[in-house]
C-alpha positions as CSV (number, residue, x, y, z in Angstrom):
1,M,36.6,17.7,-23.5
2,S,34.4,14.7,-24.5
3,E,30.6,15.1,-25.0
4,S,30.0,12.8,-22.0
5,S,32.3,15.0,-19.8
6,V,30.5,18.1,-20.9
7,A,27.2,16.5,-20.0
8,R,28.4,15.5,-16.6
9,A,29.8,19.0,-15.9
10,L,26.4,20.6,-16.8
11,E,24.5,18.2,-14.5
12,A,23.1,19.5,-11.2
13,P,24.9,18.2,-8.1
14,T,23.7,14.8,-7.0
15,P,21.0,15.2,-4.3
16,W,22.6,12.7,-1.9
17,P,20.4,13.5,1.2
18,A,17.2,13.0,-0.8
19,I,18.5,9.8,-2.4
20,A,19.6,8.4,1.0
21,G,16.2,9.2,2.5
22,I,14.4,7.3,-0.3
23,I,16.7,4.3,-0.1
24,A,16.2,4.2,3.7
25,T,12.4,4.4,3.2
26,V,12.3,1.5,0.7
27,S,14.9,-0.6,2.7
28,V,12.7,-0.5,5.8
29,F,9.7,-1.2,3.7
30,A,11.5,-4.3,2.2
31,I,12.4,-5.6,5.7
32,S,8.7,-5.5,6.7
33,Q,7.6,-7.3,3.5
34,G,10.4,-9.9,3.8
35,L,9.1,-10.6,7.3
36,T,5.4,-10.9,6.5
37,Y,5.5,-13.7,3.9
38,P,7.3,-16.3,6.0
39,L,5.7,-15.2,9.3
40,L,2.1,-15.8,8.1
41,S,3.1,-19.1,6.3
42,L,4.7,-20.4,9.5
43,I,1.6,-19.5,11.5
44,L,-0.7,-21.1,9.0
45,E,1.4,-24.3,8.9
46,R,1.4,-24.4,12.7
47,Q,-2.4,-24.2,12.6
48,G,-2.6,-27.2,10.3
49,A,-3.4,-25.4,7.0
50,S,-2.7,-27.3,3.8
51,P,0.1,-26.3,1.4
52,S,-2.6,-25.2,-1.1
53,M,-4.3,-23.0,1.6
54,I,-0.9,-21.4,2.5
55,G,-0.2,-20.8,-1.2
56,L,-3.6,-19.2,-1.9
57,S,-3.2,-17.0,1.2
58,A,0.2,-15.8,0.1
59,A,-1.1,-15.1,-3.4
60,M,-3.5,-12.5,-2.0
61,T,-0.8,-9.9,-1.6
62,P,0.4,-9.9,-5.2
63,L,-3.2,-10.0,-6.3
64,G,-3.8,-6.8,-4.3
65,I,-0.7,-5.3,-6.0
66,I,-2.0,-6.2,-9.5
67,A,-5.5,-4.8,-8.7
68,S,-4.3,-1.5,-7.3
69,A,-1.6,-0.7,-9.9
70,A,-4.0,0.9,-12.4
71,F,-5.3,3.3,-9.8
72,I,-2.0,4.7,-8.6
73,P,-1.5,7.5,-11.2
74,A,-5.0,8.8,-10.6
75,V,-4.9,8.6,-6.8
76,S,-1.4,10.3,-6.8
77,K,-2.7,13.1,-9.0
78,R,-5.8,13.6,-6.8
79,F,-4.2,13.6,-3.4
80,G,-0.6,14.3,-4.2
81,P,2.3,11.8,-4.2
82,G,3.6,12.7,-0.8
83,R,0.2,12.4,1.0
84,T,-0.6,9.2,-0.9
85,A,2.7,7.5,0.1
86,L,2.5,8.6,3.8
87,A,-1.1,7.4,4.0
88,C,-0.2,4.0,2.5
89,A,2.6,3.6,5.1
90,A,0.2,4.2,7.9
91,L,-2.5,2.0,6.4
92,S,0.0,-0.8,5.9
93,A,0.8,-0.7,9.6
94,V,-2.9,-0.7,10.5
95,V,-3.6,-3.7,8.2
96,L,-0.7,-5.7,9.6
97,A,-1.9,-5.0,13.1
98,L,-5.4,-6.3,12.1
99,I,-3.8,-9.4,10.7
100,G,-2.1,-10.0,14.0
101,W,-5.1,-9.2,16.1
102,M,-7.7,-11.3,14.2
103,N,-5.5,-14.3,13.7
104,D,-8.2,-15.8,11.4
105,P,-6.9,-17.5,8.3
106,L,-10.1,-16.8,6.4
107,A,-10.0,-13.1,7.3
108,W,-6.4,-13.0,6.2
109,F,-7.4,-13.6,2.6
110,A,-9.1,-10.2,2.5
111,L,-6.5,-8.5,4.7
112,R,-3.6,-9.7,2.7
113,F,-5.3,-8.5,-0.5
114,I,-5.8,-5.1,1.1
115,L,-2.1,-5.1,2.3
116,G,-0.9,-5.6,-1.2
117,A,-3.2,-2.8,-2.5
118,V,-1.9,-0.3,0.1
119,I,1.8,-1.1,0.0
120,N,1.9,-0.8,-3.8
121,P,1.6,3.0,-4.1
122,L,4.2,3.4,-1.4
123,Y,6.6,1.3,-3.3
124,V,5.8,2.7,-6.7
125,L,6.1,6.4,-5.7
126,S,9.3,5.8,-3.8
127,E,10.8,4.2,-6.9
128,V,9.6,7.1,-9.1
129,W,11.3,9.6,-6.8
130,M,14.5,7.5,-6.9
131,L,14.4,7.4,-10.7
132,T,13.8,11.2,-10.9
133,L,16.6,12.0,-8.4
134,A,19.3,9.8,-10.1
135,P,21.4,12.0,-12.4
136,P,21.8,10.4,-15.9
137,S,25.5,10.0,-15.6
138,R,25.2,8.0,-12.4
139,R,21.7,6.5,-12.9
140,G,22.8,2.9,-13.6
141,R,25.0,2.5,-10.5
142,L,22.5,4.3,-8.2
143,L,19.7,2.1,-9.4
144,G,21.9,-0.9,-9.0
145,L,22.6,0.2,-5.4
146,Y,18.9,0.8,-4.9
147,A,18.1,-2.8,-6.2
148,M,20.9,-4.2,-4.0
149,I,19.5,-2.6,-0.8
150,I,16.0,-3.7,-1.6
151,S,17.1,-7.3,-2.0
152,G,19.1,-7.0,1.2
153,G,16.0,-5.7,3.1
154,F,13.9,-8.6,1.9
155,A,16.6,-11.0,3.0
156,I,16.8,-9.4,6.5
157,G,13.1,-9.8,7.1
158,P,13.1,-13.5,7.5
159,L,16.3,-13.4,9.6
160,S,14.4,-11.3,12.2
161,L,12.2,-14.3,12.8
162,A,15.2,-16.2,14.0
163,L,15.6,-13.6,16.7
164,V,12.0,-13.3,17.9
165,G,10.3,-16.5,16.5
166,S,6.9,-16.6,14.9
167,E,4.7,-16.7,18.0
168,G,2.9,-13.9,19.7
169,W,3.0,-10.2,18.9
170,A,6.7,-9.7,18.7
171,P,7.2,-10.4,15.0
172,F,4.1,-8.4,14.1
173,L,5.4,-5.5,16.1
174,I,8.6,-5.6,14.1
175,G,6.7,-5.4,10.9
176,I,4.3,-2.7,12.2
177,G,7.3,-0.7,13.5
178,A,9.1,-1.1,10.2
179,F,6.1,0.4,8.3
180,L,5.9,3.3,10.8
181,V,9.7,3.9,10.5
182,C,9.3,3.8,6.7
183,G,6.7,6.6,6.9
184,A,8.9,8.6,9.3
185,C,11.8,8.3,6.9
186,L,9.6,9.5,4.0
187,A,8.2,12.4,6.0
188,S,11.6,13.6,6.9
189,V,12.8,13.7,3.3
190,L,9.6,14.9,1.5
191,P,10.8,18.6,1.5
192,R,13.9,17.5,-0.5
193,L,12.0,15.5,-3.1
194,P,11.4,16.8,-6.6
195,R,7.9,17.7,-7.6
196,L,6.4,15.1,-9.9
197,D,4.6,16.7,-12.9
198,L,1.6,14.4,-13.0
199,D,0.0,16.5,-15.7
200,E,2.8,15.6,-18.2
201,G,1.5,12.9,-20.6
202,S,-1.7,10.9,-20.3
203,G,-0.3,9.0,-17.3
204,S,-2.4,5.9,-17.2
205,V,-1.3,2.3,-17.0
206,R,-3.4,1.4,-20.0
207,S,-1.7,4.1,-22.1
208,F,1.8,3.0,-21.0
209,L,1.4,-0.8,-21.7
210,P,1.9,-0.6,-25.5
211,L,4.9,1.7,-25.2
212,A,7.4,-0.6,-23.5
213,P,6.6,-4.3,-24.1
214,V,10.2,-5.4,-23.7
215,L,10.5,-3.7,-20.4
216,L,7.2,-5.2,-19.1
217,L,8.2,-8.7,-20.3
218,A,11.5,-8.3,-18.6
219,V,9.8,-7.5,-15.3
220,V,7.5,-10.5,-15.7
221,V,10.5,-12.8,-16.4
222,A,12.5,-11.4,-13.4
223,A,9.6,-12.0,-11.0
224,A,8.7,-15.4,-12.5
225,V,12.3,-16.7,-12.2
226,E,12.8,-15.4,-8.7
227,Q,9.6,-16.9,-7.3
228,A,9.9,-20.1,-9.2
229,V,13.4,-20.7,-7.9
230,L,12.5,-19.8,-4.3
231,S,9.4,-21.9,-4.4
232,L,10.5,-25.0,-6.4
233,M,14.2,-25.4,-5.7
234,P,13.2,-27.3,-2.6
235,V,11.5,-29.8,-5.0
236,Y,14.2,-29.8,-7.7
237,G,17.1,-30.2,-5.3
238,P,16.0,-33.4,-3.5
239,A,15.0,-35.0,-6.8
240,H,18.7,-34.8,-7.7
241,G,20.0,-36.0,-4.3
242,I,20.5,-32.5,-2.8
243,G,19.5,-32.4,0.9
244,E,17.3,-29.8,2.5
245,T,20.3,-28.0,4.2
246,R,22.2,-27.7,0.9
247,V,19.0,-26.5,-0.9
248,A,18.7,-23.7,1.8
249,V,22.3,-22.7,1.3
250,L,21.8,-22.7,-2.5
251,L,18.8,-20.4,-2.2
252,T,20.9,-18.1,0.1
253,V,23.6,-18.0,-2.6
254,F,20.9,-17.1,-5.2
255,I,19.8,-14.2,-3.0
256,I,23.4,-13.1,-2.5
257,G,23.6,-12.9,-6.3
258,N,20.5,-10.7,-6.3
259,V,22.1,-8.4,-3.7
260,A,25.8,-8.3,-4.6
261,L,26.0,-7.8,-8.4
262,Q,23.4,-5.2,-9.1
263,V,25.9,-2.2,-9.0
264,P,28.2,-3.7,-11.6
265,L,25.3,-4.4,-13.8
266,G,24.1,-0.8,-13.3
267,L,27.6,0.5,-14.2
268,A,27.5,-1.7,-17.4
269,A,24.2,-0.1,-18.3
270,E,25.8,3.3,-18.0
271,R,28.9,2.4,-20.1
272,W,27.0,0.7,-22.9
273,S,23.2,0.8,-23.0
274,A,20.4,-0.5,-20.8
275,R,18.9,-2.4,-23.7
276,S,22.2,-4.2,-24.5
277,I,22.7,-5.2,-20.9
278,L,19.0,-6.3,-20.6
279,I,19.5,-8.6,-23.6
280,L,22.7,-9.9,-22.1
281,C,21.0,-10.6,-18.8
282,A,18.1,-12.4,-20.5
283,A,20.5,-14.6,-22.5
284,A,22.6,-15.3,-19.4
285,T,19.4,-16.2,-17.4
286,A,18.5,-18.8,-20.1
287,L,22.0,-20.1,-20.2
288,C,22.3,-20.4,-16.4
289,S,18.9,-22.1,-16.2
290,L,19.9,-24.8,-18.8
291,L,23.4,-25.3,-17.3
292,M,21.7,-26.4,-14.0
293,I,20.9,-29.7,-15.7
294,P,24.4,-31.0,-16.4
295,L,26.0,-29.2,-13.4
296,V,23.4,-30.0,-10.7
297,D,25.7,-32.6,-9.0
298,T,29.0,-30.7,-9.3
299,V,30.7,-27.9,-7.4
300,A,30.2,-25.6,-10.4
301,L,26.5,-25.4,-9.4
302,W,27.4,-22.9,-6.6
303,P,28.9,-20.1,-8.8
304,L,26.3,-20.8,-11.4
305,V,23.5,-20.1,-8.9
306,L,25.2,-17.0,-7.8
307,I,25.4,-15.6,-11.3
308,F,21.9,-16.9,-12.0
309,G,20.6,-14.8,-9.1
310,A,22.4,-11.7,-10.3
311,V,21.4,-11.8,-14.0
312,S,17.8,-12.8,-13.4
313,F,17.2,-9.9,-10.9
314,G,19.3,-7.7,-13.1
315,L,16.5,-7.8,-15.6
316,Y,14.4,-5.7,-13.3
317,S,17.1,-3.2,-12.2
318,V,18.3,-2.7,-15.8
319,A,14.7,-2.3,-17.0
320,L,14.3,0.5,-14.4
321,V,17.3,2.3,-15.9
322,E,15.8,2.3,-19.4
323,L,12.4,3.3,-18.0
324,S,13.9,6.4,-16.3
325,E,15.7,7.3,-19.6
326,R,12.6,7.1,-21.7
327,F,9.8,8.5,-19.5
328,S,9.1,11.2,-17.0
329,G,6.3,12.9,-15.1
330,A,2.9,11.1,-15.2
331,M,4.2,8.5,-17.6
332,L,7.0,7.6,-15.3
333,V,4.4,7.0,-12.5
334,A,2.3,5.0,-14.9
335,G,5.3,3.0,-16.0
336,N,6.3,2.1,-12.4
337,S,2.7,1.2,-11.7
338,A,2.8,-1.1,-14.7
339,F,6.0,-2.6,-13.5
340,A,4.4,-3.4,-10.2
341,M,1.5,-5.0,-12.0
342,M,3.8,-7.1,-14.2
343,Y,5.9,-8.1,-11.2
344,G,2.7,-9.4,-9.5
345,V,1.8,-11.3,-12.7
346,G,5.2,-12.9,-12.9
347,G,5.2,-13.8,-9.2
348,L,1.9,-15.6,-9.7
349,A,2.6,-17.2,-13.1
350,G,6.2,-18.3,-12.4
351,P,5.7,-20.9,-9.7
352,S,2.3,-22.2,-11.0
353,G,3.4,-22.5,-14.6
354,T,6.8,-24.0,-13.8
355,G,5.2,-26.4,-11.3
356,A,2.8,-27.6,-14.0
357,V,5.7,-28.3,-16.3
358,M,7.5,-30.2,-13.6
359,D,4.4,-32.3,-13.0
360,A,4.3,-33.1,-16.7
361,I,8.0,-33.8,-17.5
362,G,9.7,-34.2,-14.1
363,P,12.1,-32.1,-12.0
364,N,14.1,-30.8,-15.0
365,G,10.9,-28.8,-15.9
366,L,12.3,-26.1,-13.6
367,P,15.5,-25.3,-15.5
368,L,13.9,-26.0,-18.9
369,S,10.9,-23.6,-18.2
370,L,13.1,-20.8,-16.9
371,G,15.6,-21.3,-19.8
372,F,12.7,-21.0,-22.3
373,V,11.3,-17.7,-20.8
374,G,14.8,-16.2,-20.6
375,L,15.6,-17.1,-24.2
376,A,12.2,-15.9,-25.4
377,L,12.8,-12.5,-23.7
378,A,16.3,-12.2,-25.3
379,I,14.9,-12.9,-28.8
380,F,12.0,-10.5,-28.3
381,A,14.3,-7.8,-27.0
382,L,16.7,-8.3,-30.0
383,V,13.8,-8.1,-32.5
384,R,12.3,-5.0,-30.9
385,R,15.7,-3.3,-30.6
């Protein structure tokens, strides 16, 4: 019997009910988040807000995520992970209700910042439980499935607006209900969840940061590429003669890549190593970005964008695999908190930095910028390997 077969035989049975409960929790959470961003942007646009005002308002949520990340390990240790996550689910519903009730664009700045701050522990702790529950022999495919379902939840959020529109309380009630269902799913599965040993290791974001620079940079690049493509493809496409409808379909194909190909990437991380697949995803991200320039007006652009979506988001899911292999207990909570912080940083820096490059050198600044950051990550990961 091979060594890997012996290891699998000695593993505890996979806790499928607990894993299913955590995936359900995060998928409902993702639906609510996917709904909130376009809903509030549509309302602001209808009220005559400028694009810069809409962008600044949307930036408040990732700023809240960045600001709260460093406090998650200490708060979780003080109040317990379960109570912290349940309280954050309830607070998220309350804050979203206040946003719908006040309907004041200026007040939304503060409320969206608070929303980012209270959703972050819910997301981080759910992810930590998922990483802890996944057995080593199946960790890659389970985390790929987890990433796939999260992406699908974010995609479903905007689709719900097509059913109820963006006016009145109906869309807000969907988001509020989703947060409450998220809390109910979590409460039902809490007895099955493993205890997180928050006394293991120093467990602070500051202590984690120097331990995994490659993983943190991978998260920044994943977020930067995703947000830059979603924000600036509507500028890049028309500059090359691509109409709005086709741009919308291209973005859908990009998101399908996010959703559909995470499980194969997770299986690859199991078969070889997470670091090898991360380097491959970084190099493929750079290559796909740069190939957009010669292929932009050909049919090859469609499969290229599909692969681009898969490998760029794969940076995040594969980084999660390596994170769970290297850390546990308090340091795993700190690592996930640092991931959330870096995702917020990438989400802010990606569109703004890429937009500045496009202003300076033209529309091809989009693929050139994303190609550069993907290549930089691949080289850095190789050097640090």
